[in-house]
C-alpha positions as a printed Julia matrix, in Angstrom:
784×3 Matrix{Float64}:
  -3.27   -3.43    8.69
  -5.97   -5.85    7.42
  -9.01   -4.3     5.31
 -12.28   -5.68    5.4
 -14.2    -7.64    7.8
 -12.86  -10.76    7.46
  -9.66  -10.26    9.73
  -9.79   -9.99   13.54
  -7.08   -9.49   15.87
  -5.87   -9.69   19.49
  -2.46   -8.43   20.78
  -0.87   -7.65   24.14
   0.89   -4.13   24.59
   4.21   -3.96   22.92
   5.54   -3.21   26.8
   4.82   -6.81   27.64
   8.03   -7.95   25.7
  10.54   -7.3    28.39
  13.81   -8.78   27.87
  14.32   -8.05   31.69
  11.28   -9.75   32.98
  10.81  -12.25   35.38
   9.61  -15.05   32.84
   8.73  -13.93   29.25
   6.8   -17.36   28.91
   3.85  -15.67   30.17
   3.6   -13.96   26.7
   2.93  -17.67   25.36
   0.48  -18.48   28.53
  -1.51  -15.17   27.14
  -1.86  -16.45   23.76
  -3.31  -19.94   25.01
  -5.51  -18.34   27.6
  -6.86  -15.88   25.25
  -7.63  -18.8    22.77
  -9.39  -20.87   25.31
 -11.57  -17.71   26.29
 -12.29  -16.93   22.83
 -13.85  -20.48   22.15
 -15.71  -20.39   25.67
 -17.25  -16.87   24.68
 -18.66  -18.43   21.31
 -20.85  -20.67   22.84
 -22.75  -17.64   24.19
 -22.09  -15.16   21.21
 -24.19  -16.65   18.17
 -22.32  -14.28   15.81
 -19.21  -15.57   16.62
 -20.28  -18.9    16.74
 -21.7   -18.82   13.13
 -18.18  -17.07   12.13
 -16.38  -19.9    13.51
 -18.41  -22.73   12.04
 -17.87  -21.35    8.34
 -15.47  -23.07    5.72
 -11.96  -21.82    5.32
 -11.32  -20.54    8.9
  -7.47  -19.73    9.67
  -6.32  -19.15   13.46
  -3.0   -17.61   13.26
  -1.14  -18.21   17.07
   1.97  -16.15   17.44
   3.92  -17.0    20.32
   6.62  -14.59   21.07
   7.72  -15.51   24.7
   9.88  -18.25   23.48
  11.65  -15.93   21.29
  12.05  -13.19   23.84
  13.63  -15.92   26.26
  15.73  -17.23   23.64
  17.24  -13.72   23.0
  17.28  -12.82   27.0
  18.42  -16.28   28.26
  20.17  -17.88   25.34
  18.82  -20.97   23.99
  20.64  -23.38   26.11
  19.22  -21.97   29.38
  16.91  -23.38   31.88
  14.24  -20.57   31.13
  14.36  -21.54   27.57
  14.17  -25.16   28.04
  11.29  -24.79   30.61
   9.56  -22.66   28.01
   9.55  -25.29   25.46
   7.8   -27.56   27.81
   5.18  -24.81   28.41
   4.93  -24.21   24.42
   4.36  -28.27   24.06
   1.81  -28.56   26.68
   0.05  -25.4    25.52
  -0.02  -26.53   21.69
  -1.43  -30.1    22.92
  -4.12  -28.2    24.83
  -5.33  -25.92   22.15
  -5.18  -28.57   19.54
  -7.45  -30.91   21.45
  -9.92  -27.8    22.39
 -10.01  -27.02   18.67
 -11.04  -30.77   17.87
 -13.51  -31.11   20.55
 -15.23  -27.53   19.48
 -15.78  -28.78   16.29
 -16.82  -32.12   17.29
 -13.81  -34.04   16.29
 -15.04  -33.74   12.53
 -11.47  -34.63   11.37
 -11.64  -31.22    9.1
  -8.98  -29.19   10.67
  -5.48  -29.01    9.76
  -2.42  -27.9    11.93
   0.96  -26.24   11.0
   3.45  -25.54   13.57
   6.53  -23.39   12.11
   8.72  -20.59   13.15
  10.16  -17.68   11.26
  13.9   -18.25   12.18
  16.13  -20.11   14.17
  18.8   -18.78   16.69
  22.5   -19.21   17.52
  23.83  -20.78   20.66
  24.28  -16.62   21.67
  20.61  -15.95   21.27
  20.85  -14.02   17.93
  19.98  -14.38   14.43
  20.36  -12.6    11.06
  23.16  -14.43    9.71
  23.29  -17.71    7.5
  24.4   -20.14   10.04
  22.03  -23.27    9.79
  21.05  -22.9    13.31
  19.73  -19.61   12.23
  18.22  -20.63    8.43
  16.89  -24.1     9.59
  13.53  -23.95   11.04
  10.94  -26.35   11.82
   7.75  -27.5    10.05
   5.36  -29.99   11.61
   2.13  -30.59    9.79
  -0.77  -32.82   10.91
  -4.7   -33.09   10.75
  -7.01  -32.99    7.95
  -5.6   -33.62    4.16
  -2.43  -34.14    5.5
  -0.16  -37.17    5.1
   1.21  -39.49    7.87
   4.65  -39.83    8.56
   6.36  -42.45    6.64
   8.46  -45.1     7.9
  12.42  -45.47    6.6
  15.34  -47.16    7.21
  18.09  -44.99    6.04
  18.15  -41.18    5.22
  21.05  -38.85    4.79
  21.11  -35.02    6.14
  24.34  -33.1     6.91
  23.02  -32.02   10.53
  22.38  -34.2    13.24
  19.0   -33.24   14.27
  17.23  -36.28   13.17
  19.7   -38.24   15.74
  18.96  -35.41   18.31
  15.4   -35.58   18.1
  15.2   -39.49   17.63
  13.46  -39.47   14.48
  15.89  -41.2    12.34
  13.33  -43.84   11.32
  10.32  -40.97   10.05
  11.21  -39.52    6.61
  12.1   -35.9     6.89
  10.93  -33.65    4.13
  12.78  -30.45    3.84
  11.02  -27.47    2.04
  11.86  -23.73    1.34
   9.8   -21.31    3.72
   8.14  -19.76    0.52
   6.47  -23.27   -0.06
   4.48  -23.11    3.15
   2.15  -20.52    1.54
   0.82  -22.89   -1.33
   0.61  -25.8     1.19
  -1.78  -23.64    3.57
  -3.97  -22.4     0.18
  -4.58  -26.06   -0.7
  -5.37  -27.37    2.72
  -8.25  -24.78    3.04
  -9.2   -24.87   -0.92
  -8.38  -21.17   -1.59
  -6.41  -19.76   -4.78
  -2.52  -19.57   -4.26
  -1.48  -16.09   -3.21
  -0.77  -14.04   -6.21
   2.86  -13.17   -5.91
   3.87  -16.36   -4.38
   7.14  -18.0    -5.49
   6.67  -21.54   -3.56
   6.43  -24.92   -4.81
   3.4   -26.8    -3.28
   5.12  -29.83   -1.26
   3.05  -32.68   -2.67
   4.52  -34.84   -0.21
   2.81  -33.09    2.61
  -0.68  -33.74    1.2
  -3.12  -37.0     1.77
  -5.29  -36.33   -1.21
  -6.12  -38.36   -4.41
  -3.63  -38.02   -7.48
  -6.17  -36.12   -9.25
  -6.3   -33.26   -6.67
  -2.43  -33.27   -6.64
  -1.81  -33.01  -10.16
  -4.46  -30.41  -10.51
  -3.24  -28.27   -7.77
   0.42  -28.64   -9.27
  -0.99  -27.43  -12.46
  -2.66  -24.43  -10.78
   0.78  -23.52   -8.85
   2.4   -23.8   -12.24
   0.16  -21.56  -14.11
   0.25  -18.93  -10.94
   4.07  -18.8   -11.22
   3.94  -18.71  -15.09
   1.81  -15.68  -15.11
   4.17  -13.69  -12.82
   6.76  -14.51  -15.49
   4.77  -13.12  -18.24
   3.77  -10.14  -16.38
   7.53   -9.67  -15.94
   8.25  -10.49  -19.41
   5.64   -7.92  -20.82
   6.78   -5.26  -18.41
  10.61   -5.43  -19.58
   9.19   -5.79  -23.3
   7.82   -2.52  -23.02
  10.92   -0.53  -21.93
  13.0    -2.08  -24.38
  13.49   -1.76  -27.93
  12.13   -4.5   -29.91
  15.4    -4.84  -32.02
  17.43   -4.56  -28.56
  15.2    -7.18  -26.58
  16.48  -10.55  -25.97
  13.53  -13.05  -24.76
  13.99  -15.83  -22.23
  14.57  -18.54  -24.63
  13.63  -21.56  -22.65
  10.04  -20.23  -22.09
   9.21  -18.63  -25.54
   5.45  -18.51  -26.16
   5.27  -21.68  -28.33
   7.17  -23.39  -25.23
   4.59  -22.14  -22.66
   1.85  -23.41  -25.02
   3.54  -26.74  -25.33
   4.01  -27.56  -21.54
   0.32  -26.28  -20.64
  -1.06  -28.63  -23.31
   1.13  -31.4   -22.34
   0.48  -31.16  -18.82
  -3.42  -31.1   -19.47
  -3.19  -34.05  -21.55
  -1.45  -36.01  -18.84
  -3.89  -35.19  -16.43
  -6.58  -36.47  -18.84
  -4.81  -39.75  -19.28
  -4.59  -40.29  -15.96
  -0.35  -40.01  -15.96
  -0.46  -37.97  -12.89
   3.28  -38.35  -11.97
   4.34  -37.35  -15.54
   2.04  -34.18  -15.03
   3.48  -33.4   -11.64
   7.02  -33.93  -13.23
   6.42  -31.47  -15.96
   4.81  -29.09  -13.77
   7.76  -28.84  -11.4
  10.13  -28.25  -14.51
   7.39  -25.45  -15.77
   7.79  -23.92  -12.38
  11.75  -23.92  -12.0
  11.84  -22.5   -15.41
   9.44  -19.77  -14.79
  11.19  -18.86  -11.63
  14.48  -18.87  -13.56
  12.85  -16.42  -16.14
  11.68  -14.3   -13.23
  15.23  -13.68  -12.16
  16.37  -13.14  -15.79
  14.09  -10.5   -16.55
  14.34   -9.04  -12.87
  18.43   -8.69  -13.68
  18.01   -7.9   -17.25
  19.64   -4.27  -17.28
  22.1    -5.29  -14.77
  25.01   -5.45  -17.17
  24.08   -1.97  -18.56
  23.36   -0.27  -15.49
  26.33   -1.98  -13.81
  28.71   -0.49  -16.62
  27.17    3.08  -16.25
  27.86    3.09  -12.47
  31.62    1.83  -12.87
  32.2     4.3   -15.28
  31.14    6.94  -13.14
  33.09    5.68  -10.23
  36.09    5.65  -12.23
  35.6     9.08  -13.71
  34.66   10.63  -10.09
  37.79    9.05   -8.67
  39.88   10.34  -11.6
  38.39   13.8   -11.01
  39.25   13.79   -7.07
  42.68   12.79   -7.77
  42.91   15.62  -10.44
  41.59   18.11   -7.98
  44.4    17.16   -4.95
  46.88   17.31   -7.55
  46.34   20.44   -9.2
  45.15   22.4    -5.74
  47.03   20.99   -3.17
  50.29   19.84   -4.5
  53.18   21.55   -6.45
  53.33   18.61   -9.07
  51.75   20.59  -11.93
  52.13   24.29  -13.16
  48.96   26.33  -14.0
  48.02   25.96  -17.63
  46.16   28.74  -19.43
  42.61   27.58  -20.43
  42.17   27.01  -24.42
  38.73   28.62  -24.93
  38.09   27.11  -28.17
  38.88   23.32  -27.06
  36.69   23.95  -24.12
  33.88   25.05  -26.22
  34.28   21.99  -28.46
  34.28   19.65  -25.35
  31.01   21.17  -23.88
  29.21   20.53  -27.13
  30.75   17.14  -27.63
  29.49   15.98  -24.18
  26.21   17.84  -24.07
  25.36   15.9   -27.22
  26.42   12.4   -25.84
  24.04   13.41  -22.89
  20.9    14.22  -25.4
  21.67   11.06  -27.49
  21.6     9.03  -23.8
  18.35   10.86  -22.61
  16.63   10.42  -26.4
  17.52    6.55  -25.88
  16.24    6.24  -22.54
  13.1     8.23  -23.58
  12.02    5.96  -26.5
  12.34    2.93  -24.14
  10.43    4.53  -21.34
  12.82    3.7   -19.01
  12.38    4.66  -14.96
  13.65    7.7   -13.75
  16.55    6.13  -12.0
  18.06    5.05  -15.13
  18.49    8.81  -16.23
  20.5     9.16  -13.06
  22.8     6.04  -13.41
  23.23    6.49  -17.26
  23.51   10.52  -17.45
  25.95   10.73  -14.52
  29.09    9.6   -16.33
  28.63   12.68  -18.84
  29.25   15.42  -16.4
  31.95   13.71  -14.57
  33.92   12.63  -17.3
  33.71   16.31  -18.96
  35.05   17.51  -15.82
  38.1    14.94  -16.15
  38.77   15.6   -19.91
  38.62   19.29  -19.14
  41.83   18.78  -17.41
  43.72   17.02  -20.15
  46.51   19.78  -19.98
  47.27   18.75  -16.16
  47.2    14.81  -16.85
  49.96   15.57  -19.66
  52.19   17.74  -17.3
  51.49   15.33  -14.62
  52.7    12.27  -16.66
  55.85   14.54  -17.8
  56.54   15.1   -14.23
  56.02   11.39  -13.03
  57.98   10.02  -16.0
  61.13   12.33  -14.83
  60.95   10.61  -11.31
  62.33    7.15  -10.44
  60.3     4.39  -11.94
  61.15    2.04   -9.33
  60.08    4.67   -6.52
  56.62    5.37   -8.21
  56.0     1.83   -9.22
  56.83    1.04   -5.33
  54.32    3.77   -3.92
  51.68    2.59   -6.43
  52.09   -1.14   -5.23
  51.96   -0.41   -1.38
  48.82    2.22   -1.77
  47.27   -0.91   -3.77
  48.26   -3.63   -1.21
  46.81   -1.34    1.61
  43.18   -0.67    0.11
  43.36   -4.51   -0.47
  43.98   -5.3     3.26
  41.13   -2.69    3.88
  38.89   -4.57    1.41
  39.86   -8.14    2.85
  39.31   -7.06    6.54
  35.53   -6.51    5.65
  35.88  -10.46    5.29
  38.22  -11.82    7.47
  38.93   -9.47   10.44
  42.16  -11.02   11.28
  43.46   -8.91    8.27
  43.25   -5.86   10.84
  45.57   -7.78   12.79
  48.13   -7.87    9.8
  47.69   -4.27    9.04
  48.01   -3.35   12.88
  51.35   -5.53   13.05
  52.75   -3.94    9.64
  51.91   -0.32   11.42
  53.98   -1.53   14.49
  57.06   -1.86   12.22
  56.62    1.75   10.6
  58.9     3.71   12.92
  61.67    0.8    11.87
  60.83    0.92    8.19
  61.24    4.51    8.07
  63.96    5.38   10.45
  61.65    7.24   12.93
  62.79    5.37   15.82
  66.13    6.93   15.59
  65.09   10.33   16.93
  61.93    9.02   19.05
  62.99    5.81   20.5
  60.32    6.01   23.56
  57.4     7.06   21.47
  58.42    4.19   18.84
  58.45    1.65   21.35
  55.17    2.69   22.88
  53.4     3.1    19.24
  54.66   -0.59   18.59
  53.25   -2.11   21.89
  49.91   -0.35   21.25
  49.71   -1.51   17.55
  50.42   -5.19   19.11
  47.82   -4.69   21.84
  45.33   -3.33   19.26
  46.01   -6.04   17.2
  44.53   -8.7    19.64
  40.98   -7.32   19.52
  40.0    -8.78   15.65
  41.02  -11.92   16.71
  38.69  -12.15   19.48
  35.17  -13.68   19.01
  32.18  -11.16   18.21
  30.86   -9.37   20.74
  27.65  -10.64   22.2
  28.15  -14.46   22.25
  29.13  -14.57   25.92
  28.36  -11.7    28.55
  31.48  -11.0    30.64
  30.61   -8.12   33.01
  33.64   -8.58   35.26
  35.48   -7.53   32.27
  33.47   -4.53   31.75
  34.08   -3.52   35.82
  37.82   -4.18   35.15
  37.66   -1.49   31.91
  35.99    0.81   34.11
  38.48    0.63   37.06
  41.28    0.96   34.56
  40.04    3.87   32.93
  40.01    5.49   36.53
  43.59    4.39   37.31
  44.68    5.75   33.97
  42.69    9.0    34.56
  44.86    9.67   37.96
  47.97    9.14   36.29
  47.12   11.57   33.45
  45.55   14.07   36.13
  48.5    13.72   38.28
  51.01   14.57   35.34
  48.52   17.66   34.43
  48.78   19.1    37.77
  52.53   18.78   37.88
  53.0    20.42   34.12
  53.72   23.98   33.89
  51.15   25.46   31.8
  50.82   29.02   32.45
  47.27   29.13   30.55
  45.54   26.56   32.71
  42.97   27.27   35.28
  42.85   24.96   38.37
  39.13   25.24   38.35
  39.01   23.34   35.14
  40.61   20.17   36.99
  37.46   19.92   38.83
  35.54   18.7    35.72
  37.85   15.93   35.45
  37.05   14.46   38.79
  33.22   15.1    37.65
  33.97   12.82   34.89
  35.99   10.22   36.75
  32.97    9.94   38.96
  30.58    9.49   35.94
  32.86    6.7    34.88
  32.61    5.3    38.66
  29.28    5.54   38.29
  28.87    3.53   35.01
  31.0     0.98   36.26
  28.62    0.24   39.13
  25.33    0.6    37.28
  26.87   -1.85   34.88
  27.73   -4.56   37.68
  24.24   -3.69   39.69
  21.96   -3.85   36.68
  23.32   -7.18   35.41
  22.97   -8.69   38.78
  19.78   -7.5    39.29
  18.52   -9.29   35.9
  20.35  -12.36   36.83
  18.4   -12.89   39.74
  15.23  -12.12   37.79
  14.47   -8.46   39.49
  14.49   -6.71   36.39
  16.31   -3.19   35.56
  16.24   -1.02   38.81
  14.7     2.54   38.14
  17.61    4.23   39.69
  19.89    2.57   37.68
  17.96    3.36   34.36
  17.7     6.94   35.52
  21.57    7.21   35.94
  22.21    5.56   32.69
  19.75    8.17   30.62
  21.43   11.14   32.58
  24.78    9.94   31.81
  24.09    9.81   28.24
  22.53   13.42   28.05
  25.08   15.22   30.8
  28.51   13.39   29.26
  28.62   15.78   26.38
  28.1    18.9    28.39
  30.65   18.32   30.82
  33.07   17.29   27.68
  32.28   20.79   26.25
  33.2    22.61   29.88
  36.75   21.31   29.48
  39.86   23.23   28.36
  40.74   23.1    24.74
  44.03   22.51   25.01
  44.89   19.63   22.85
  45.81   16.59   25.59
  43.51   18.01   28.04
  40.21   18.09   25.58
  41.27   14.68   24.05
  41.76   13.25   27.84
  38.19   14.84   28.42
  36.8    13.15   25.21
  37.69   10.13   26.37
  36.5    10.05   29.89
  32.99   11.45   28.47
  32.78    8.75   25.91
  33.87    5.98   27.99
  31.05    6.55   30.86
  28.5     6.09   28.0
  30.43    3.03   26.3
  31.04    1.19   29.43
  26.74    1.08   30.03
  26.49   -0.24   26.57
  29.19   -3.16   26.91
  28.77   -6.68   27.88
  32.19   -7.97   27.8
  36.21   -7.64   26.38
  34.87   -4.68   23.95
  34.73   -2.02   26.9
  38.74   -2.41   27.08
  38.7    -1.67   23.44
  38.51    2.35   23.49
  41.13    2.43   25.77
  43.57    0.59   23.58
  42.27    2.42   20.66
  42.89    5.87   22.67
  46.18    5.0    23.23
  47.41    4.41   20.12
  45.51    7.68   18.76
  47.44    9.7    21.66
  50.79    8.23   20.58
  49.94    8.74   16.79
  49.35   12.43   17.3
  52.86   12.6    18.66
  54.18   10.15   15.97
  53.1    12.56   13.47
  54.92   15.22   15.08
  58.35   13.08   14.3
  57.48   12.23   11.09
  56.86   16.06   10.15
  60.35   16.68   11.46
  61.87   13.47    9.97
  60.94   14.78    6.28
  61.71   18.47    7.07
  58.16   19.58    6.14
  57.43   22.15    9.26
  58.85   22.99   12.87
  57.43   20.81   15.81
  54.84   22.72   17.7
  54.61   22.33   21.34
  51.76   19.92   21.69
  51.67   20.7    25.54
  50.4    24.38   25.03
  48.8    23.71   21.78
  45.11   24.97   21.5
  42.4    23.63   19.3
  40.59   26.98   19.38
  43.63   28.61   17.85
  42.15   29.5    14.53
  44.81   28.66   11.95
  45.75   31.32    9.08
  44.98   29.78    5.6
  48.54   31.07    4.58
  49.76   28.65    7.13
  48.44   25.44    5.48
  51.48   23.72    3.52
  50.94   21.76    0.38
  50.55   17.89    0.54
  53.5    15.54    0.69
  53.7    11.9    -0.53
  53.7    11.02    3.37
  50.13   12.72    3.84
  48.84    9.91    1.87
  49.82    7.4     4.51
  48.4     9.9     7.17
  44.65    9.69    5.33
  45.18    5.83    4.91
  45.77    5.55    8.74
  42.84    7.41    9.31
  40.68    5.12    7.07
  42.33    2.04    8.43
  41.72    3.18   12.16
  37.99    3.97   11.15
  37.57    0.4     9.84
  39.4    -1.0    12.97
  36.98    0.93   15.05
  33.79   -0.84   13.5
  35.27   -4.5    13.0
  37.69   -4.48   15.97
  35.03   -5.7    18.39
  33.28   -7.95   15.82
  30.43   -5.55   14.51
  30.4    -8.08   11.2
  28.14   -6.2     8.77
  25.05   -8.37    9.86
  22.37   -7.88   12.24
  23.45  -11.22   13.88
  26.45   -9.32   15.71
  24.5    -7.07   17.78
  23.38   -8.02   21.29
  20.35   -6.54   22.78
  21.84   -7.27   26.11
  24.08   -4.23   25.57
  21.24   -1.76   26.1
  19.82   -3.38   29.21
  21.08   -0.48   31.36
  18.92    1.82   29.56
  16.03   -0.31   28.61
  14.72   -3.91   28.61
  11.49   -3.65   27.32
  11.77   -4.36   23.39
  11.92   -1.22   21.23
  13.53   -1.72   17.88
  14.34    1.95   17.24
  15.34    2.79   20.74
  17.69   -0.27   20.93
  18.7     0.39   17.3
  19.81    4.09   18.02
  21.68    3.06   21.43
  23.54    0.17   19.57
  24.59    2.66   16.76
  25.83    5.13   19.47
  27.84    2.15   21.03
  29.17    1.35   17.52
  29.72    5.36   16.66
  32.11    5.94   20.05
  35.32    4.46   18.52
  34.86    6.25   15.45
  34.75    9.69   17.44
  37.68    8.91   18.93
  39.4     8.39   15.69
  37.76   11.55   14.35
  39.09   13.84   17.37
  42.55   12.13   17.04
  42.46   12.85   13.1
  41.27   16.45   13.56
  44.32   17.02   15.98
  46.79   15.5    13.6
  45.46   17.95   11.0
  45.65   21.09   12.56
  49.2    20.16   14.03
  50.78   18.98   11.12
  49.3    22.23    9.31
  47.2    20.58    6.8
  43.85   21.71    5.45
  41.09   19.2     6.33
  40.04   19.45    2.66
  43.18   18.29    1.38
  43.19   15.15    3.53
  39.51   14.57    3.39
  40.18   14.57   -0.38
  42.49   11.67   -0.03
  40.21    9.65    2.3
  37.5    10.5    -0.59
  39.73    8.58   -3.12
  40.58    5.78   -0.75
  36.76    4.9     0.24
  35.79    5.41   -3.6
  38.0     2.64   -4.68
  36.99    0.45   -1.9
  33.35    0.98   -2.89
  34.11    0.18   -6.39
  35.44   -3.04   -4.93
  32.27   -3.98   -3.07
  29.96   -3.01   -5.97
  31.33   -6.01   -7.89
  30.91   -8.39   -4.78
  27.11   -7.49   -4.48
  25.22  -10.88   -4.63
  21.66  -11.72   -5.07
  21.99  -15.21   -4.56
  23.37  -17.83   -2.4
  22.84  -18.07    1.59
  20.78  -15.33    3.17
  24.17  -14.29    5.18
  26.03  -13.8     1.74
  23.42  -11.75    0.22
  23.11   -9.75    3.6
  26.78   -9.3     4.12
  27.49   -8.24    0.4
  24.8    -5.33    0.29
  25.81   -4.35    4.27
  29.36   -4.19    2.94
  28.68   -1.87   -0.14
  26.43    0.03    1.84
  28.68    0.63    4.68
  31.62    1.55    2.27
  29.19    4.01    0.44
  28.34    5.5     3.7
  31.6     6.03    4.63
  32.48    9.22    2.99
  29.21   11.02    4.04
  29.68    9.21    7.63
  33.48   10.7     7.84
  32.19   14.33    6.75
  29.73   14.18    9.82
  32.42   12.67   12.14
  34.9    15.37   10.71
  32.19   17.92   11.75
  31.35   16.52   15.01
  35.06   16.22   15.83
  35.54   19.98   15.0
  32.7    20.81   17.53
  34.04   18.2    20.28
  37.76   19.73   20.06
  37.08   23.49   19.54
  33.78   24.36   21.29
  33.7    25.35   24.87
  30.91   26.23   27.33
  31.58   29.18   29.28
  30.55   28.88   33.09
  30.25   32.24   35.17
  33.82   32.32   37.33
  34.99   34.32   40.16
  37.1    37.1    39.34
  41.01   36.66   40.44
  43.05   39.47   41.55
  46.84   39.2    40.32
  49.35   41.02   41.91
  51.6    42.75   39.72
């Protein structure tokens, strides 16, 4: 992407970055070999020779092999250690080659660093010191010599490990490397750099250091001034609050003082003042960057509260018997409309005279129509208040308290996965608390056992840290074993609507699961002995991914038969994407979902809401008449909460912490080993989505068998996710560690996406449960 004729690049093909390759160190060797041939060819190429002998030449070498080996084999592996030795030798050779090319003139500076570190399990993207601490080694022209020290304190043990306790360690921010490089080659600092020049690295005169630091201070101050003028232009002068520590007079004072110190040869004082000015300018930059945060945050919070209130009112008005229809007062409605329209116009005018960005109009105007819709329903609110007051206050308060506690556990689970374990253990006691176990002892016992079993998964380490292929194979064999039992019971059950031809589809699906189990074991063995990904395994993997949904859509649409088919279909793909204990997770989750559908039938009878339908002959394709839908009951809030809780468990159950650090590329090795971020990312997202599909299909079954419209339950889900989103909105950070910032944003985005995602999942669940592909069948003759 570089423009002009001053940047030249050489690169190997993207296919070369293969996690399954015999040795990724060849990528580093490729770089070293090309640098050697590049310098050798310059001796016979006068144009290139002249270009290389100009001033301010930068050679940038990117060594990717060591990164690939770290991901593929982990940093403590033999492959990684050998790669380090090769890189060390290569760096020594190239440094010697460059010095020799320039006749050892001592005018070359060398900087060796990296963009990130890596965890012991070969990943990065979170905030662990092993990921965020990177080496910086600088030597050559203009660089200081190592300084000997007797004692120095750092919290990590790197100095001891590297046997460098007697040499002074100088830590800097990654942003500081840009001004360091600029000063070493004598070019202006990058325009938008927020780095501070690390003077301790420079072996130059005190005057040069002071002048460089002064330039650095002016460069950062200019950014502050631009940001301030931009904010001033979009804010009314009477409302503008400047950053007081750096007023115009203060800026002039600082610059004058620094210049005077340099003239008086008080270089240390000048440098100290420059650092103070840089820190203040960076503080000011942050101040103006977040200038409108409170104002915009309040607008968004008001919209959230208004929207959630409106959805609750819609639920109460359209899906419950809590309120009666109130006639509309047209006069009051007109006054309300004009009142809110006037408020909208005032806000628009206020934003217009401030020349605010278009996004501000969305944030600030959104509360107007939302709250207009809420205020319009005041008669409903009054009627509801009367009804609630007539209820038992203790019961109402208890119900509210349980709702708040449930949502808080969901929020807490995003930070501590063990909160899901607590939630599942509470769920285990649900039949006992509600006396459900009296009418369904066996089902209640199985429910409790499966809740306890699923509660173990959030306590397990994050997936990807240690591959355990025997567990994946065990999960495959267990799936086949469970399938045999289910298939035997299906054959024995007397369902006059079933066609025995359909049973063949289950055998094909079981064969697919067996094939996936074999491919996983075979692929990882092949990679272990450095033979790469076998082509046949790759073909089978992609074919399984494509044809599994087709087999699923050929199966019968009776409730348990279709759900059984969904499990087999998804498991054959999920096994191919598994590397450890997570392969067992869908089995435990599906078992619980299966029992959940049965338990909801018992709950229906328990509360006397409707007759218990025969689940064995229940068909997803039987379209329910809209008149059969019943009104919402208080127990339906629990159903919706269970759904949201199971969706969150489906995500965090196997340790998909909201950070890229938890996703292991080894999960996709059955499909591809050559680095392809979009393809790998897509497959990893599919792996994450599979447990969601299981939960969504179970929820679809719960909706249709409990005679509830999906709209009414979905609205309750919407309220729960909106309350969670408001929590995370206030928890978003833009300071602290890499992990803190990334995780806080990920949490907010995840919950905000939850509603849209659930809509997609709901649509997909309807498709997977109701659609059936017809195959030409032989005609059967029935005797009368």
